C-alpha positions in Angstrom: 83.9 26.9 -48.3 81.9 24.0 -49.7 80.4 21.5 -47.1 80.9 17.7 -47.5 77.0 17.0 -46.6 76.3 19.2 -49.5 78.7 17.5 -52.1 77.5 13.9 -51.0 74.2 14.8 -51.5 74.6 16.2 -55.0 76.8 13.2 -56.2 74.5 10.4 -55.3 70.9 11.6 -56.3 69.5 11.9 -52.9 68.7 15.8 -53.7 66.9 15.0 -56.7 64.8 12.4 -55.1 64.0 14.4 -51.6 62.8 17.3 -54.5 60.9 14.6 -56.5 59.1 13.5 -53.4 58.4 16.9 -52.3 57.0 18.3 -55.8 54.9 14.9 -56.1 53.3 15.4 -52.5 52.0 18.9 -53.7 54.8 21.3 -52.7 55.7 24.2 -55.2 58.9 25.1 -56.1 58.3 28.8 -54.5 57.4 27.3 -51.4 59.6 24.5 -50.9 62.4 26.4 -48.9 59.3 27.2 -46.3 58.3 23.5 -46.0 61.9 22.3 -45.3 63.7 25.0 -43.8 62.6 24.1 -40.3 64.2 20.7 -40.6 67.6 21.6 -42.6 69.7 24.2 -42.8 68.6 25.5 -45.8 71.3 24.5 -48.5 70.2 24.1 -52.2 66.5 24.8 -51.7 66.1 28.2 -53.6 63.3 28.1 -56.1 66.0 28.0 -58.9 67.7 25.1 -57.5 64.6 23.1 -57.0 63.6 23.7 -60.0 66.8 22.5 -61.6 66.7 19.2 -59.2 63.1 18.4 -60.4 63.8 18.7 -64.0 66.8 16.5 -63.6 64.6 13.9 -61.7 61.5 13.9 -63.9 63.9 13.6 -66.9 65.0 10.4 -65.4 61.7 9.4 -64.9 60.6 10.2 -68.5 63.8 8.2 -70.0 62.7 5.1 -67.6 58.9 5.2 -68.8 60.0 5.8 -72.5 62.8 2.7 -72.6 60.5 0.2 -70.8 60.6 -3.2 -73.0 57.5 -4.9 -73.3 58.0 -8.3 -74.6 57.6 -10.5 -71.3 54.1 -8.5 -70.0 51.7 -10.8 -71.3 49.4 -8.1 -72.4 45.5 -8.9 -73.1 44.2 -5.2 -72.7 45.2 -2.0 -73.9 43.5 1.1 -72.8 44.1 4.4 -74.6 43.4 8.3 -73.4 44.9 11.6 -73.8 45.1 14.6 -70.9 45.6 18.1 -71.8 48.4 20.4 -70.7 49.3 24.0 -71.8 47.5 23.8 -75.2 49.0 20.0 -76.1 47.8 16.5 -75.7 49.4 13.7 -74.2 48.3 10.2 -75.1 48.7 7.5 -72.7 48.7 3.8 -73.2 47.9 1.6 -70.0 48.2 -2.4 -70.3 46.4 -5.1 -68.7 48.4 -8.5 -68.3 46.7 -12.1 -68.3 47.4 -12.1 -64.4 45.4 -8.8 -64.0 48.6 -6.4 -63.4 48.6 -3.0 -64.9 51.2 -1.4 -66.7 51.7 2.0 -67.7 53.0 1.3 -71.2 53.9 4.7 -72.7 53.1 8.4 -73.5 53.1 10.4 -76.5 52.8 14.4 -77.2 51.0 16.1 -79.5 49.3 19.4 -80.4 46.0 17.6 -80.8 44.7 14.1 -79.9 45.0 13.3 -83.5 45.6 9.8 -85.3 49.1 10.6 -86.1 49.7 10.8 -82.4 48.0 7.9 -81.7 49.5 5.9 -84.2 53.2 7.4 -83.4 52.2 6.0 -79.6 51.4 2.5 -80.7 54.4 1.8 -83.3 56.8 3.1 -80.4 55.3 0.5 -78.3 55.5 -2.1 -81.3 59.6 -1.0 -81.4 59.6 -1.7 -77.6 58.2 -5.1 -78.1 54.6 -5.2 -78.4 53.5 -8.3 -80.3 51.3 -7.1 -83.5 50.9 -11.0 -83.8 48.8 -11.1 -81.0 45.2 -9.6 -80.8 44.2 -7.1 -77.9 41.0 -5.9 -76.6 41.8 -2.0 -77.1 39.6 0.2 -75.3 39.1 3.8 -75.9 36.7 6.5 -75.2 35.2 6.9 -78.7 37.3 9.5 -79.8 37.4 8.8 -83.8 40.9 9.9 -84.0 41.7 7.5 -81.5 39.7 4.9 -83.5 41.5 5.7 -86.7 45.1 5.4 -85.4 44.6 1.9 -83.6 42.8 0.8 -86.7 46.0 1.9 -88.9 48.6 -0.1 -86.4 46.7 -3.3 -85.7 44.2 -3.6 -88.8 40.7 -3.7 -89.3 40.0 -6.8 -87.5 41.0 -5.0 -84.0 38.5 -5.6 -81.2 37.5 -2.1 -79.9 35.6 -1.4 -76.6 34.3 1.9 -76.4 33.7 3.4 -73.1 30.0 3.2 -71.9 29.9 6.1 -69.5 31.2 8.1 -72.4 28.5 7.1 -74.9 25.8 7.5 -71.9 27.5 11.2 -71.2 26.8 12.0 -74.9 23.5 11.0 -75.7 22.5 12.8 -72.1 23.7 16.0 -73.6 21.4 16.2 -76.7 18.5 15.7 -74.6 16.1 17.9 -72.6 16.8 18.1 -68.7 13.6 16.6 -68.0 14.2 13.3 -69.9 18.3 13.0 -68.9 17.9 11.1 -65.8 15.4 8.4 -67.4 17.1 7.8 -70.7 20.4 7.6 -68.7 18.8 5.0 -66.3 17.4 2.9 -69.2 20.9 2.8 -70.9 22.6 2.2 -67.9 20.3 -1.1 -67.4 20.8 -2.2 -70.8 24.8 -2.3 -70.2 24.3 -3.7 -67.3 22.8 -6.9 -68.9 24.7 -10.0 -69.2 23.7 -11.2 -72.5 24.9 -9.5 -75.6 22.0 -10.1 -77.9 19.3 -8.9 -75.0 21.7 -5.4 -74.3 21.8 -5.2 -78.1 17.9 -5.3 -78.2 17.4 -3.2 -75.1 19.7 -0.2 -76.9 17.9 -0.4 -80.2 14.7 0.0 -78.3 16.0 2.9 -76.8 17.7 4.4 -79.9 13.8 4.1 -81.5 12.3 5.8 -79.1 14.7 8.5 -79.1 14.6 9.1 -82.7 10.6 10.4 -81.9 12.2 12.6 -79.4 15.6 13.7 -80.4 16.9 12.5 -83.5 20.4 14.0 -82.8 20.3 12.0 -79.4 19.5 8.8 -81.5 22.4 9.4 -84.0 24.9 9.8 -81.2 23.5 6.3 -79.3 23.9 4.4 -83.0 27.4 5.9 -83.7 29.7 3.1 -82.4 27.1 1.2 -80.9 28.0 -2.4 -81.4 31.7 -1.3 -80.6 30.0 -0.4 -76.7 29.1 -4.2 -76.3 32.3 -5.6 -77.2 32.7 -7.1 -74.0 29.3 -8.5 -74.1 29.8 -10.1 -77.3 33.3 -11.6 -76.3 31.2 -13.2 -73.2 33.3 -11.6 -70.6 31.7 -12.2 -66.8 30.0 -9.1 -65.1 32.9 -8.4 -62.5 35.9 -8.0 -65.5 33.1 -6.4 -67.9 32.4 -3.6 -65.7 36.1 -2.8 -65.5 36.5 -3.3 -69.1 33.4 -1.4 -70.3 34.9 1.8 -69.6 37.9 3.8 -69.5 38.0 4.5 -65.5 41.3 2.5 -65.1 43.2 4.9 -67.4 41.1 7.8 -66.2 42.3 7.2 -62.9 46.1 7.4 -63.9 45.5 10.8 -65.5 43.7 11.9 -62.5 46.7 11.2 -60.6 48.8 13.2 -63.3 46.5 16.4 -63.1 46.8 16.2 -59.1 50.9 15.8 -59.4 51.1 18.8 -61.8 48.5 21.0 -60.0 50.9 23.5 -59.3 52.3 24.4 -62.5 51.1 27.9 -63.7 52.6 28.2 -67.1 53.4 25.1 -69.2 56.4 25.6 -71.6 57.6 24.2 -75.0 59.6 21.2 -75.2 59.2 18.1 -73.0 57.9 19.7 -69.8 54.4 18.6 -70.2 56.1 14.8 -70.9 58.4 15.1 -67.9 55.3 15.6 -65.4 52.9 13.6 -67.2 55.6 10.4 -66.9 56.2 11.6 -63.1 52.5 11.5 -62.3 52.0 8.0 -64.2 54.7 6.5 -62.4 53.4 7.9 -59.3 49.9 6.3 -60.0 51.7 3.3 -60.8 52.6 2.6 -57.3 49.4 2.1 -56.0 48.0 -0.2 -58.9 46.1 -3.4 -57.9 45.2 -6.4 -60.1 41.7 -5.4 -61.6 38.7 -7.2 -60.3 37.9 -10.3 -62.2 41.4 -10.9 -63.6 40.6 -14.6 -63.3 38.8 -14.4 -66.7 41.9 -12.9 -68.4 43.2 -15.8 -69.4 39.8 -17.2 -71.3 39.5 -13.6 -72.7 43.3 -14.1 -74.4 41.9 -17.5 -75.9 38.8 -15.9 -77.1 40.9 -13.0 -78.9 43.7 -15.4 -79.9 42.1 -18.7 -80.7 45.2 -21.6 -81.0 44.7 -22.9 -84.5 44.0 -18.8 -85.8 47.1 -17.5 -83.9 49.5 -20.8 -85.4 47.8 -20.1 -88.7 48.8 -16.3 -88.7 52.1 -17.0 -87.4 53.0 -19.8 -90.5 51.4 -16.8 -92.9 53.9 -14.3 -91.6 57.0 -17.1 -91.9 56.2 -17.7 -95.5 55.8 -13.8 -96.4 
């Protein structure tokens, strides 16, 4: 005999929402019954039932994320990074609006973090309303594939900020252990300088010293050095600069994704990695706060898009 309460629970989505909240909180589908049977009379809480409900709930989350419109967000900064699940990579885009609000923009799935995957993600954002007539500050970890994909969509004049922490880490890996702390401290102090010219001079001095100690470390520092100082060159204040000089904001989101998906033991083909990533990203978004130093974002927007230049570009597009 069908229970009236069970029928209603299936119809209004309460079961899906309850399963999603439990799984996101850390319950595995295998242990779901043990966690809830002391509260309810165990209906629909077998592993297979819970799995079906979570697939439905996470599919809805993925659809909501992939259908978001972006026209009205007034974005100034884009951050792009990837996360690996089951031999596949999920490339994620995070946007920061002129008011300091952070928004998860989209996710794209591929076999590797290559240029085609990044290009596909960015083109999807454009299809959903990202304005290509505006210039953005794009923050990446230094991956050449990410850089190439960004340039293909936004053009060669795109302003890219490479993560300073990744640069320090890469240089450190080339150095012997007895030198690592000293040179990491010097690089950190150089990046902490407020003046662009002074910071660049300090890093060039470190480069010349590294050439004598370890040429490989010197080449690692030299590669993309200018783009690690983009936030300095744009004259961003110290508080906001610290937030935009690294990929920490988006990596914080990805750490939430990893926490949410920690009970997955076997990754299958299809959209399973996408569903879990979307669920984790939307869970992270619930705790978003305005970025520190957001008051300067309007100034950054103006420096990226001077009024006269932007109007000229718009007129050129209209003529074309």
